[in-house]
Every structure is written in structure tokens, then in C-alpha cells.
C-alpha positions in Angstrom: 0.2 0.1 0.0 1.1 3.7 -0.9 2.0 5.7 2.1 0.5 8.7 1.5 1.5 11.9 3.4 -1.2 13.6 5.1 -2.0 17.3 4.1 0.0 20.0 5.8 -1.5 21.9 8.9 -2.5 25.1 7.1 -4.4 23.0 4.1 -6.2 21.4 6.9 -7.4 24.5 8.3 -8.2 25.8 4.8 -10.2 22.7 4.5 -12.3 23.2 7.5 -12.7 26.5 7.4 -14.4 25.8 3.6 -17.6 24.9 4.9 -17.9 28.5 6.4 -20.1 30.0 3.9 -22.1 27.0 3.0 -22.9 26.7 7.0 -24.0 30.3 7.2 -26.3 30.0 4.3 -27.6 26.7 5.6 -28.4 27.8 8.9 -29.8 31.1 7.9 -32.2 29.5 5.4 -33.2 26.4 7.7 -33.8 29.1 10.7 -35.5 31.8 8.7 -37.4 30.5 5.4 -40.2 28.5 6.8 -40.9 31.4 9.0 -40.5 34.1 6.4 -42.5 32.6 3.7 -45.4 32.0 6.3 -45.4 35.3 8.0 -43.9 37.9 5.9 -44.8 36.3 2.0 -48.1 35.1 3.6 -47.9 31.6 2.6 -50.3 28.9 3.7 -48.2 27.4 6.4 -49.2 23.8 5.2 -47.7 24.8 1.6 -44.9 25.9 3.3 -44.7 22.6 5.3 -44.9 20.6 1.8 -42.1 22.8 0.0 -39.9 22.2 3.2 -40.8 18.6 3.2 -40.3 18.1 -0.5 -36.6 19.8 -0.2 -35.8 17.5 2.6 -36.6 14.7 -0.1 -34.3 16.4 -2.8 -31.3 16.7 -0.6 -31.7 13.0 0.7 -31.6 11.8 -3.0 -28.8 14.3 -3.9 -26.5 12.9 -0.9 -27.0 9.5 -2.2 -26.2 9.8 -5.8 -23.5 12.2 -5.3 -22.1 9.8 -2.7 -22.1 7.1 -5.2 -20.5 9.3 -8.1 -18.0 11.2 -6.2 -16.5 7.6 -5.3 -16.9 6.5 -8.8 -16.3 9.3 -11.4 -12.7 9.7 -12.8 -11.5 13.3 -14.0 -8.6 15.2 -14.4 -9.3 17.1 -11.5 -9.8 13.9 -9.1 -13.3 12.2 -8.0 -14.5 15.0 -5.4 -13.2 18.4 -7.1 -15.6 18.6 -9.9 -18.6 18.6 -7.4 -17.1 21.7 -5.4 -16.2 23.6 -8.1 -19.9 23.4 -9.8 -21.8 23.3 -6.5 -20.3 26.4 -4.3 -21.5 29.2 -6.9 -24.7 27.3 -7.7 -25.4 27.4 -3.7 -24.4 31.0 -3.4 -27.0 31.9 -6.4 -30.0 29.5 -5.3 -29.5 30.7 -1.8 -29.6 34.4 -2.8 -33.0 34.0 -4.7 -34.4 32.4 -2.2 -34.9 35.5 0.1 -36.0 37.6 -2.9 -39.4 36.4 -4.4 -40.9 40.2 -4.3 -38.4 40.7 -7.3 -40.6 38.6 -9.3 -43.9 38.4 -7.6 -46.3 40.7 -5.9 -46.5 38.4 -2.6 -49.2 40.0 -1.2 -51.9 39.5 -3.9 -53.6 36.4 -2.4 -54.3 35.2 -6.3 -50.4 34.5 -6.7 -49.9 32.3 -3.5 -49.8 29.2 -5.6 -47.0 31.0 -7.6 -45.2 32.1 -4.5 -45.3 28.5 -3.3 -43.9 27.2 -6.5 -41.0 29.9 -6.5 -40.6 29.0 -2.6 -40.7 25.0 -3.6 -38.2 25.9 -6.6 -35.6 27.5 -5.0 -35.4 25.8 -1.8 -34.9 22.4 -3.5 -32.6 23.4 -5.6 -30.7 25.1 -2.7 -30.9 22.0 -0.9 -29.9 19.9 -4.2 -26.6 22.1 -4.6 -25.9 21.8 -1.0 -26.1 18.0 -1.1 -23.8 17.9 -4.8 -21.2 20.2 -2.8 -21.1 19.1 0.6 -21.2 15.1 -0.1 -18.4 15.3 -2.1 -16.5 17.5 0.1 -17.2 15.7 3.3 -16.1 12.6 1.7 -12.6 13.9 1.4 -12.1 13.7 5.3 -11.1 10.0 5.5 -8.8 10.6 2.5 -6.9 13.3 3.9 -6.8 12.7 7.6 -6.1 9.3 9.3 -8.5 8.5 12.7 -5.9 10.2 14.7 -6.2 13.5 12.9 -9.7 13.6 12.7 -11.0 14.9 15.8 -8.5 17.9 15.0 -9.9 18.2 11.7 -13.5 17.9 12.8 -13.1 20.5 15.4 -11.6 22.7 12.4 -14.7 21.9 10.7 -16.8 22.6 13.3 -15.0 26.1 14.7 -15.9 27.2 11.1 -19.5 25.5 11.1 -20.0 27.1 14.4 -19.0 30.3 14.0 -21.3 30.1 10.7 -23.9 28.6 12.6 -23.5 31.5 15.3 -23.5 34.1 12.6 -26.2 32.3 10.6 -28.5 32.2 14.1 -27.6 35.9 15.0 -28.6 37.3 11.5 -31.7 34.8 11.4 -33.0 36.3 14.6 -32.4 39.8 13.1 -34.1 38.9 9.8 -37.4 40.2 10.7 -36.2 43.3 11.3 -34.2 43.6 8.1 -37.6 43.4 6.0 -39.8 46.5 4.9 -43.5 46.6 4.9 -43.5 47.2 1.2 -45.7 46.6 -0.6 -44.7 44.0 -1.1 -42.8 43.1 1.5 -38.8 42.3 1.1 -35.4 42.6 2.3 -34.1 46.3 3.1 -31.0 47.4 1.3 -28.7 46.3 4.3 -30.4 42.9 4.4 -29.5 42.5 0.9 -26.0 43.7 1.3 -25.5 41.3 4.0 -26.8 38.6 2.2 -24.7 39.3 -1.1 -21.8 39.6 1.0 -22.0 36.1 2.8 -23.0 34.5 -1.0 -19.5 35.9 -2.0 -17.8 34.7 0.9 -19.2 30.9 0.4 -17.4 31.1 -3.0 -14.1 32.2 -1.7 -13.7 29.9 1.0 -14.0 27.0 -0.9 -11.3 28.4 -3.3 -8.2 27.2 -1.1 -9.6 23.6 -1.3 -10.2 23.6 -4.9 -6.6 25.1 -5.4 -4.5 22.8 -3.0 -6.4 19.4 -2.1 -5.3 16.4 -4.6 -6.7 13.0 -4.7 -4.7 10.4 -2.7 -2.6 8.3 -5.1 -3.4 5.0 -3.5 -7.4 5.0 -3.9 -8.6 2.5 -5.8 -11.9 3.6 -7.2 -14.9 0.8 -7.2 -16.2 -0.5 -10.3 -19.3 -1.8 -9.2 -23.0 -0.2 -9.7 -25.0 1.9 -7.6 -26.9 -1.2 -6.3 -24.1 -3.1 -5.4 -22.9 -0.1 -3.7 -25.9 0.5 -1.8 -26.3 -3.1 -0.6 -22.7 -3.0 0.8 -23.7 0.1 3.4 -27.1 -1.5 4.0 -25.0 -4.8 5.0 -23.3 -2.4 7.9 -25.3 -3.1 10.9 -23.7 -0.2 13.1 -24.3 2.2 9.8 -28.2 1.4 9.8 -28.1 1.7 13.6 -26.5 5.3 13.3 -28.8 6.1 10.4 -31.8 5.1 12.5 -30.5 7.4 15.7 -29.8 10.5 13.6 -33.2 9.9 11.6 -35.1 10.0 14.8 -33.0 13.0 16.0 -33.2 15.1 13.0 -37.0 14.7 13.2 -36.9 16.9 16.4 -33.7 18.5 15.5 -35.2 20.1 12.0 -38.2 21.4 14.1 -36.1 23.2 16.4 -34.2 25.1 13.5 -37.4 25.8 11.6 -39.5 27.0 14.8 -36.9 29.0 16.8 -36.6 32.3 15.0 -40.7 32.4 15.2 -40.6 31.2 19.3 -38.3 34.0 19.7 -40.3 36.8 17.8 -43.8 35.9 19.2 -43.3 33.9 22.1 -40.3 35.6 24.0 -41.5 38.5 22.4 -38.0 39.4 21.4 -38.7 42.3 18.9 -36.0 44.9 19.2 -32.0 45.1 18.8 -31.7 45.5 22.3 -33.8 42.7 23.2 -32.2 40.5 20.9 -28.5 40.9 21.1 -27.9 39.5 24.7 -29.4 35.9 23.7 -28.0 36.0 20.5 -24.7 36.8 21.8 -24.9 34.3 24.5 -25.9 31.6 22.1 -22.7 32.3 20.1 -20.5 32.0 22.9 -22.0 28.9 24.1 -21.5 27.4 20.5 -17.7 27.9 20.9 -17.2 26.7 24.2 -19.5 23.7 24.3 -17.8 22.4 21.0 -14.6 22.1 23.0 -16.4 20.9 26.1 -17.9 18.3 24.3 -14.6 17.5 22.9 -13.2 16.7 26.1 -16.2 15.1 27.4 -16.3 12.7 24.6 -12.5 12.1 25.1 -13.2 10.7 28.6 -16.9 9.0 28.4 -17.3 8.1 24.8 -19.2 9.5 21.9 -22.1 7.6 22.5 -22.8 8.2 26.2 -22.1 12.1 25.4 -24.9 11.9 22.6 -27.4 10.1 24.6 -27.3 12.5 27.7 -27.4 15.5 24.9 -30.7 14.1 23.7 -32.3 13.1 27.2 -31.5 16.8 28.0 -32.7 18.3 25.0 -36.2 16.3 25.0 -36.7 17.6 28.7 -36.0 21.2 27.1 -38.5 21.0 24.4 -41.2 19.2 27.0 -40.6 22.9 29.0 -41.5 24.8 26.2 -45.3 25.6 27.2 -44.0 26.7 30.5 -41.3 28.7 29.5 -43.9 31.0 28.0 -45.6 31.4 31.1 -42.3 32.6 32.8 -42.3 35.8 30.8 -44.7 37.5 33.2 -42.4 37.2 36.1 -38.7 37.0 34.6 -37.6 39.7 31.8 -37.9 37.9 28.3 -34.1 38.8 27.6 -33.2 36.5 30.8 -35.2 33.8 29.5 -34.1 34.1 26.1 -30.3 33.7 27.4 -31.5 30.9 29.8 -33.1 29.0 27.2 -30.5 29.2 24.3 -27.4 28.1 26.1 -28.6 24.8 27.1 -29.9 24.6 23.6 -26.7 25.3 22.3 -25.0 22.9 24.4 -27.4 20.2 23.4 -27.1 20.8 19.7 -23.2 21.2 19.6 -22.7 17.4 20.4 -24.5 16.3 17.3 -22.9 18.6 15.2 -19.5 17.4 16.4 -20.5 13.5 15.7 -22.1 14.2 12.4 -18.9 14.4 10.8 -16.5 12.0 13.1 -18.9 8.6 12.8 -19.6 8.5 9.0 -15.8 8.7 8.9 -15.0 6.0 11.2 -17.7 3.8 9.9 -16.1 4.6 6.5 -12.4 3.5 7.7 -13.6 0.6 9.6 -15.3 -0.7 6.4 -11.8 0.3 4.3 -10.1 -1.8 7.1 -12.3 -4.8 6.8 -12.6 -4.8 2.9 -9.5 -2.8 1.6 -11.9 -0.4 -0.6 -12.7 2.9 -0.2 -16.3 3.8 -0.4 -16.3 7.2 1.9 -18.7 8.8 -0.5 -21.5 6.2 -0.2 -21.2 6.3 3.5 -21.4 10.0 3.4 -24.2 10.1 0.8 -26.6 7.4 1.5 -27.7 8.5 5.1 -29.3 11.5 3.5 -32.2 9.5 2.1 -33.3 8.0 5.6 -32.3 11.0 7.4 -34.1 13.7 5.0 -37.0 11.4 4.9 -37.4 11.7 8.5 -36.8 15.6 8.2 -39.5 15.7 5.5 -42.2 14.0 7.8 -41.2 16.4 10.5 -41.9 19.3 8.1 -45.2 18.2 7.0 -46.2 17.6 10.7 -44.9 21.0 11.8 -46.5 22.5 9.0 -49.9 20.8 10.0 -49.4 22.2 13.6 -48.8 25.8 12.5 -51.9 25.7 10.2 -54.2 24.0 13.0 -52.7 27.0 15.2 -54.0 29.6 12.8 -57.6 27.8 12.1 -58.3 27.1 15.6 -56.9 30.4 17.5 -56.4 32.9 14.5 -52.6 32.9 15.1 -49.1 31.3 15.6 -48.5 31.7 19.0 -50.3 28.0 19.8 -48.1 26.4 17.5 -44.9 27.8 18.2 -45.4 27.0 21.9 -46.9 23.3 21.6 -44.5 22.1 19.3 -42.0 21.0 21.6 -43.9 18.4 23.6 -44.9 16.7 20.5 -41.4 16.4 18.9 -39.5 15.6 22.3 -40.4 12.0 22.6 -38.6 11.2 19.0 -35.1 12.2 20.8 -35.7 9.8 23.7 -36.5 7.5 20.9 -33.0 8.2 19.1 -31.4 7.9 22.6 -32.8 4.4 23.3 -31.5 3.2 20.1 -28.1 4.5 20.4 -27.7 2.3 23.5 -27.3 -0.3 20.8 -25.3 1.1 18.8 -21.6 0.9 18.7 -20.2 4.3 17.6 -16.5 4.0 19.6 -14.9 1.5 17.1 -11.3 0.4 18.7 -9.2 1.5 15.5 -5.8 0.0 17.2 -7.2 -3.7 17.3 -9.1 -3.3 14.0 -5.8 -2.3 12.4 -3.7 -5.0 14.2 -6.3 -7.5 13.1 -6.8 -6.7 9.4 -2.7 -6.2 9.0 -2.6 -9.7 10.1 -5.1 -10.9 7.5 -3.9 -8.8 4.6 -0.3 -10.4 5.4 -1.5 -13.7 5.6 -3.2 -13.2 2.5 -0.2 -11.8 0.9 1.7 -15.0 2.0 -0.7 -17.2 0.6 -0.7 -15.4 -2.6 3.0 -15.6 -2.7 3.0 -19.4 -2.2 0.6 -20.0 -4.7 2.5 -17.9 -7.5 5.7 -19.4 -6.8 4.3 -22.9 -6.5 6.4 -23.2 -3.0 4.8 -25.4 -0.2 5.5 -25.8 3.1 
């Protein structure tokens, strides 16, 4: 086997930071688009939920197919790079257009609601397509540029970029309703458009170092099997299937959190001014960074499985408390409640973000040790199908809850409060399933075992080829 020198540190940093722009835009869209189209562009909540659900199906299928083809394709730029070169600018363009339907439609005219629905559906699905197209290939680079000892560092670099981006996306997401002008039709203000354009340009620029510097590892064997064979192979991996079910139920609740959090802050906690929003937003950003590294230390001591189970149980408890949090606004300031709510929320979410990169890479390496073949793209990509089907179901349920709230109460407050107890049990299901899934492989033992196996295989082959006998 050819010994390949891993990337120098500065290239690892550039790889880790590459995701900043795409993570920012995904966070901003995930947090705001459902709420913005339902409240600012007057789209029926159920139609907004259908759009969101469809986008999850699109991103799931794209993850799967991109994973397969980014393992298989051969170009002069390598396997992964063409996806990054095309995906980065396309993601920036579709993400920008998603926020400006008022450039093309009179969104306050009820007769064009179906056109607004079509616009939201088309550009949200396009954005999710290019996100999966770009990120599946980009993420599949990790086991090919960093070994298992380096992965926590590379993952922490990625998560540093992701959490800064997520924090910035969350903060801007909280302020997004304030960046809209009344119209008619309503739309982003000049400041809002400028901020959005700046981050779309940053998205493209931050991927450029990886496009320029990262090269294909020379000893990778490109699989010649077809899509059905590759999919069958990953479906036989019990650890992978178990992990897929865990993150499926987890993401069912997690996607609801991201879709509802802005509306919850605006209409339940009544954080409606810059002065009210800024302290909780800054607390959230600081918590994101602090808990990211706290979890790295905790994982090193108690393992990935126990860390994730604890975070999921705590997050479930937090969602169950949402109806009671609204009542606290009469005795405690809404700013204080916002801080007390968003800090533990950030702590619970941090561990999943950290693990979502490490565990698929670990599973891919275990498979490579056992089979001698690299299929990191399939392991990174196929999980997108069940994961996003769970999220699609979550979006439909969320759309129904919000539509029911409007029909029965005439407003959004009921739906923005009681969605938490509805989604909390799915986190508990995920925690129970995780108890039966081993996500802490012993790489040293596996290497020793399979190195011995490969050595014996090589010796047997040598005997056959030379005709020698013991």
C-alpha cells in the first residue's frame, strides 16, 4: 500500500474553514425560510411545510447519488473536486434568490399564492440539491486527507468554522425579520440584501483554497461496482444502519427546532428589538464555541455514545418545557429567559454537530480496513435518504401544527409553543436506539487484526504464485 503524506496543517485549516459560507447560508435558510414565507410572504403554513418536506426528499436523494458518483467518477481534477467547483457558486446563487421572491412576484396578492408556493418550492429544492451536491463530495474527502488520529482535529476545525457560521447565521436569523421592509410587497431592506450578498460571495471564496490545494490520494482504488451493489454493501453494515436510525429520529426533532426557533423568539419570547435580541444572540454564539470544545473533552473521557445519549435526553426535557417557558415571561424578563433557554439549547445541539462528521468517517474507515476498499462517498451520501425522509415527515407535521394553530386560534402562538412536547419523544427514541449502536470503534485493535489478515493473504498469494509449499 502506498504511504500517503497527509495534508500540511495550513491546508487542513483551509479545508476546515471551507464550510463556513455554506454552513452560514444553510443555517440562515433553515432558521428563517419557513417562518419568513409563512409570516412575511403570507404563504399558507401547510404549503410552506410541503415545500420544506419536498426539499428534504431532494437533498436526501442528492446525497445518495452524489456519494456514489463522487466515489466512482474519474476526471483530471480527481473524484471530489468537480462537485465542489460546480456546487459552490450554484449554492450561493440559489440561496440568494430564495430571499427575493418580491423581485418577481407581488407576494401580498392572494391570487398569486400558488406562484409564491412554486417559487419557494423551486428555489428551496434547488438550494438543497446544490448543498448536497457540494457537501457530500467535500465531506467525503475527510477520511482521504486525515487518518483517525487527525480526524478530531480536522473535525474540530470544521466545527469551528461551522459553529462560527452557525452562530452568525443564528444571530442574523434572529434579526432577519427586522431586516424586512413592509413594502408592498414586503422584502429585504438594502442592508439585508447587502449582508446576504456578502455572505454569498464569502461562500465561494472560502471554497477556493480547497479547490486549489487538495489533491486526490494516490493509492485510492476507484470502485467499479454499480449503484445497487454499493448501496447493498452499506446496507449490510449494522452499525451504519443503527446510526442512520438514531440520527433519523434525532433529526426529526432537530429540524423542527431549527424551523421554529426564530418564530418562538419573535412571537413567544417577544424578542422584537435589537436591544432585546442582542444579549441572547451573543450568549448563544459564545455557548456554541465553548460547548464545542467542552464536548471534545467529554467525548475523550466517556465516549461518543454516552455523550450523545445525555445530550438527547436533556434536549427532550428542554422541548417539553416550552409551554411553561411562555408563562415565565410574566415574572422574568424576556431577555433573561432567552439567555437561559438558548445556552442549554446550544449545548445539546453542539454534540450532534460534532459527531455528524466523525462517526460516518469512522464507519467508512472500519469498512475500508475490513474490505480494503474506499467508499466514503457512499457512507457520507446514502444516509441522506433516510435522514431527510425523517425531516420531510417532520416538516409536514410542523406545517400541520402551524396551520392548525392559525385555524383554531387565529394566530401562530399556539403552534410556536406546543410543537416542543410533540417532538420531544422522538429524541428519547433516538437515545434508546443509540444504546444498542457501537459508535466507539477500537481502531488499534482493528488495524492489528486486519494487518495480520492482509499479511496472511499476501503470504498465501506468494505461495500460490511461486508454487512453493510449506
